[in-house]
C-alpha positions, 0 to 999 in steps of 0.5 A, spaced: 500 500 500 505 504 501 508 503 494 502 504 491 501 511 495 507 513 492 505 512 485 499 516 486 503 522 488 509 521 483 504 519 477 497 519 478 495 520 471 497 513 470 491 510 474 484 509 471 481 503 475 484 501 482 482 494 485 483 494 492 480 490 498 475 494 502 481 495 508 485 499 503 480 501 498 475 504 502 480 509 505 478 516 503 484 519 505 488 515 501 484 517 495 484 524 496 491 524 495 490 522 488 484 526 487 484 532 491 476 534 490 475 526 492 467 527 490 468 530 484 471 523 480 472 517 484 466 512 485 466 506 488 463 499 487 464 494 492 461 488 487 458 481 488 457 479 481 454 472 483 449 476 486 450 472 493 450 479 497 448 486 495 453 490 491 454 497 494 455 503 490 458 510 493 462 516 492 469 516 496 467 522 500 461 519 503 456 523 507 461 529 509 458 531 515 462 537 516 459 540 510 452 537 511 446 542 509 450 547 506 449 545 499 456 546 497 458 538 496 460 536 489 454 531 487 458 528 481 461 522 485 454 520 488 450 521 481 456 517 477 455 512 483 448 511 481 450 510 474 454 505 476 449 501 480 444 502 474 449 499 469 450 493 474 443 492 475 442 491 467 441 498 465 447 500 461 443 505 457 440 509 463 447 509 466 450 512 459 445 517 459 447 519 466 454 519 465 453 523 458 449 528 462 455 529 467 460 530 461 455 535 457 455 539 463 462 539 464 464 540 457 459 545 455 457 550 461 460 554 466 456 550 472 461 548 477 461 547 485 466 550 489 471 544 489 472 545 482 473 552 482 466 554 481 460 557 485 454 553 484 451 549 489 450 542 490 442 543 487 444 548 482 449 543 479 444 537 480 439 541 476 444 542 470 445 535 470 438 533 470 437 538 464 442 535 460 438 528 461 
């Protein structure tokens, strides 16, 4: 894990997908070193493909109680996690619609939450994604 953390710091662009046990993969402090705005990109899926146990889909940062109720959380991780869940449940077109809407907002509008350098609230960013759906 130490060697991997060093690689994250020295060459973060080399990583697209990281597969890790829950012991290491569910540590938001680790992922914040890779993505300073942790909720903006990373999504997690604890998958159980055979379906024997439930799969879990969540943004890295989770609920972030320190900013709860302030309307400043970046919702991309949560929205994208929902898309991953839809894909896992057999709705790839719906999942693609959601991720495409996120991409269109980021590529064609100035709407950004504070952690992405903007001033939009959580609700404003979410509304922009909904409009693109």
